[in-house]
Phi, psi and omega in degrees: 000131176280154183228139171229139176253138186228162180272332184227109183299320181292315178296320179294320179300316179296315182293309182294328176296321176291317181295320184266356175080010179188164178286173181295151177276336185205155174228077188296336180199163178303135178085003182232127175243144179229136170244126177266111189257358179179182181297328185231019181215148176199183180228129173253135177241115184257133172274099178221085187308323181292341181247001187297144171090007182243023184250159176212138180221144178246130180237121178282137177228156181283325186225098185294324179295318177296320179297318178298317178296320179296317178296317177303313181296333180272359180081021179264114178297136178205154181277358186085168180298143180221157174293147178186122175061036178082004176216191175255147180227160175224116186251130172233157177238137177284174182301339178268353181098003174293141178266133171243117184250118173268133181234139179172188182282000000 
């Protein structure tokens, strides 16, 4: 499970819900949101103001161009797909500066 720490849980929930296309799947404890993104992968977003903004997570997608269009339609600023690490990537930053990197064809 990937992890990001944020300063404001409510603002993060709204932003990550737009980025991931849906609200969280679980709230296992106060200050923790979870998105289950596959059988063996997910994303946890922790409200920990003292640690916020120092996280990075990589999420694999099947169609990076489609993902960029979806993010644009959701109002998420992004530079579009770029080469990176032998594949293409699409990097966005949450309001705290955490990086969410989409990787795919």
